C-alpha positions in Angstrom: 0.0 0.0 0.0 2.8 2.4 0.9 4.4 1.8 -2.5 1.2 2.6 -4.3 0.7 5.8 -2.3 4.3 7.0 -3.0 4.2 6.1 -6.7 3.5 8.7 -9.4 -0.1 8.5 -10.4 0.2 11.2 -13.1 3.3 11.9 -15.1 3.5 14.8 -17.6 6.7 14.5 -19.4 8.1 17.4 -21.5 4.8 18.2 -23.1 4.5 20.9 -25.7 1.3 22.0 -27.3 1.0 24.1 -30.5 -1.9 25.8 -32.1 -0.5 26.6 -35.5 2.6 28.7 -35.0 1.7 29.5 -31.4 3.3 27.3 -28.7 1.0 27.3 -25.7 2.8 24.7 -23.6 6.6 24.6 -23.6 8.3 21.4 -22.4 5.9 21.0 -19.5 6.8 18.5 -16.8 5.2 17.6 -13.6 4.3 14.5 -11.5 1.4 13.9 -9.2 1.0 11.3 -6.4 -2.0 9.7 -4.9 -3.5 11.4 -1.9 -2.1 14.8 -2.8 -3.6 18.1 -4.1 -1.7 20.1 -6.7 -2.4 23.7 -7.5 -1.7 25.7 -10.7 -1.7 29.5 -10.5 -1.2 31.9 -13.3 -2.8 34.7 -15.4 -5.7 34.1 -17.8 -4.3 32.8 -21.1 -1.1 31.4 -19.5 -1.8 27.8 -20.5 -3.4 26.3 -17.3 -6.6 25.2 -18.9 -4.8 23.9 -22.0 -2.6 21.7 -19.8 -5.7 20.4 -18.0 -7.4 19.6 -21.3 -4.3 17.7 -22.5 -4.1 15.7 -19.3 -7.8 14.6 -19.5 -7.4 13.8 -23.2 -9.5 16.6 -24.7 -6.5 18.0 -26.6 -3.7 15.9 -28.2 -0.2 17.0 -27.2 2.2 18.1 -30.0 5.1 16.3 -28.3 5.9 14.7 -25.0 3.7 12.3 -23.1 1.1 12.1 -20.4 0.6 9.0 -18.3 -2.3 8.6 -15.8 -2.6 5.4 -13.8 0.2 3.8 -15.8 -1.7 4.3 -19.1 -0.5 6.8 -21.7 -3.2 9.2 -22.8 -3.7 9.1 -26.6 -1.9 5.7 -26.9 -3.2 3.3 -24.3 -6.5 5.1 -23.7 -8.2 8.2 -24.9 -9.1 9.5 -21.5 -8.1 8.7 -17.9 -10.2 5.8 -16.7 -11.3 7.2 -13.4 -11.7 11.0 -13.8 -13.9 13.7 -12.5 -13.6 17.2 -13.9 -14.7 20.7 -14.1 -13.1 22.6 -16.9 -14.5 26.1 -17.7 -18.3 26.5 -17.1 -20.0 23.2 -16.2 -22.6 22.4 -19.0 -26.0 21.0 -18.1 -29.4 20.4 -19.7 -31.0 23.5 -18.3 -34.6 22.4 -18.7 -34.1 19.6 -16.3 -33.5 19.5 -12.5 -30.0 19.1 -11.1 -30.8 15.5 -10.0 -32.2 14.6 -13.5 -29.0 15.9 -15.1 -26.9 13.7 -12.8 -29.1 10.7 -13.5 -28.6 11.2 -17.3 -24.9 11.4 -16.9 -24.8 8.4 -14.5 -26.6 6.2 -17.1 -23.6 6.4 -19.4 -21.3 4.4 -17.1 -23.8 3.0 -14.5 -21.2 3.5 -11.7 -23.5 5.3 -9.3 -27.0 4.5 -8.0 -29.9 6.8 -7.5 -29.2 6.8 -3.8 -25.6 7.7 -4.5 -26.7 10.7 -6.6 -29.0 11.9 -3.8 -26.2 11.6 -1.2 -23.8 13.4 -3.5 -26.2 16.3 -4.0 -26.7 16.6 -0.3 -23.0 16.5 0.3 -22.5 19.6 -1.9 -25.4 21.4 -0.3 -28.1 20.9 -2.9 -31.6 19.5 -2.2 -32.0 16.4 -4.3 -35.8 16.9 -4.3 -35.7 20.5 -5.6 -38.0 20.8 -8.6 -36.4 23.9 -10.0 -34.8 23.5 -13.4 -31.1 24.3 -13.7 -32.0 27.3 -15.8 -33.3 28.9 -12.6 -30.2 28.0 -10.6 -27.9 30.7 -9.3 -24.2 30.6 -10.4 -23.3 29.2 -7.0 -25.9 26.4 -7.3 -24.6 25.5 -10.8 -21.1 25.3 -9.4 -22.2 23.0 -6.6 -23.9 20.9 -9.2 -20.7 20.8 -11.2 -18.8 19.6 -8.2 -21.4 16.9 -7.6 -21.1 15.7 -11.2 -17.3 15.6 -10.8 -17.3 13.5 -7.7 -20.4 11.4 -7.9 -18.7 8.3 -9.5 -15.9 8.3 -6.8 -13.1 9.0 -9.3 -9.4 8.4 -8.4 -8.4 11.6 -10.2 -10.0 15.1 -10.1 -9.2 18.0 -12.5 -10.9 21.2 -11.3 -10.5 24.5 -13.1 -11.7 27.3 -10.9 -14.0 25.1 -8.8 -15.0 27.9 -6.4 -16.3 30.3 -9.0 -19.7 31.8 -7.9 -19.6 30.2 -4.4 -20.3 32.3 -1.3 -18.2 32.0 1.8 -20.1 29.0 3.2 -20.1 27.2 -0.2 -16.4 27.7 -0.6 -15.8 26.2 2.9 -18.1 23.3 2.1 -16.3 22.4 -1.1 -12.9 22.8 0.5 -13.9 20.3 3.2 -15.1 17.9 0.6 -11.8 18.1 -1.3 -9.7 17.6 1.8 -11.8 14.5 2.7 -11.2 13.2 -0.9 -7.5 13.8 -0.4 -7.6 11.7 2.8 -9.2 8.9 0.8 -6.2 8.9 -1.5 -7.5 10.8 -4.5 -5.2 12.8 -6.7 -6.5 16.3 -7.2 -5.3 19.0 -9.7 -6.9 22.4 -9.4 -6.5 25.9 -10.7 -7.7 28.9 -8.6 -7.2 32.6 -8.6 -7.8 32.7 -4.9 -4.6 32.3 -3.0 -6.4 31.1 0.1 -7.8 28.1 -1.8 -4.2 27.3 -2.8 -2.8 27.7 0.7 -5.4 25.6 2.4 -5.7 22.8 -0.1 -2.5 22.3 -2.0 0.5 20.1 -1.1 2.4 21.4 -4.1 1.9 24.5 -6.2 3.0 25.3 -9.8 2.9 28.6 -11.6 2.2 28.8 -15.3 3.6 31.8 -17.2 3.3 32.0 -21.0 3.3 28.2 -21.3 6.2 27.6 -19.0 5.4 25.7 -15.8 7.6 26.0 -12.7 7.2 24.5 -9.3 6.5 27.1 -6.5 7.6 26.0 -3.1 5.1 26.9 -0.4 2.4 28.8 -2.2 2.2 31.7 0.3 1.3 35.2 -0.9 3.7 38.1 -0.8 2.6 41.5 -1.9 -0.3 39.9 -3.8 1.8 37.5 -5.7 2.8 33.8 -5.2 6.3 33.7 -4.0 9.0 31.0 -4.1 9.6 30.0 -0.6 
């Protein structure tokens, strides 16, 4: 068990990504272990979301490799096998309730029961019996529903791009507590957040993305409004 916990669950090895002549990721390398939370900070357009899309198989890399759970993305498998994610704004069928949306998604893999969906909605602070369609949800409610969708199948790996968007103080605290519990369960979590407090509270390791270049940031504490190398 100790060897499994200490092994690298995700390996990003010298990954570059080009869109035409523009190089968005430049020789990007990072490793992630089970039971750890990894944060990426950086300005909009720095390459954070592109890296996340490459890791989850949505975008092919130009060069280099990405291995998740000992399977190479794009070679051994198209997508990581046990993945929950929020990338950009969660998309739902807005004419249906939140529970109905999760039930439709759950039917694709049949990994979670109706009872499990109800419990997951309650965990993120949503009423599973709410009859209101998602079109009437607030931004915070949609974000909670997005978190529920990401975690409902108990994935081993979570990729969360700005998971706290639209959440109030209580909602943020609730989701942080959920993520810390998932970490205790041995999940691997990669998240991007503009809020330095999220990074400080949640992350074991922090990386900064700047114009496609990823570097490890030791500590993740703020200094004069910026992440400093400690």
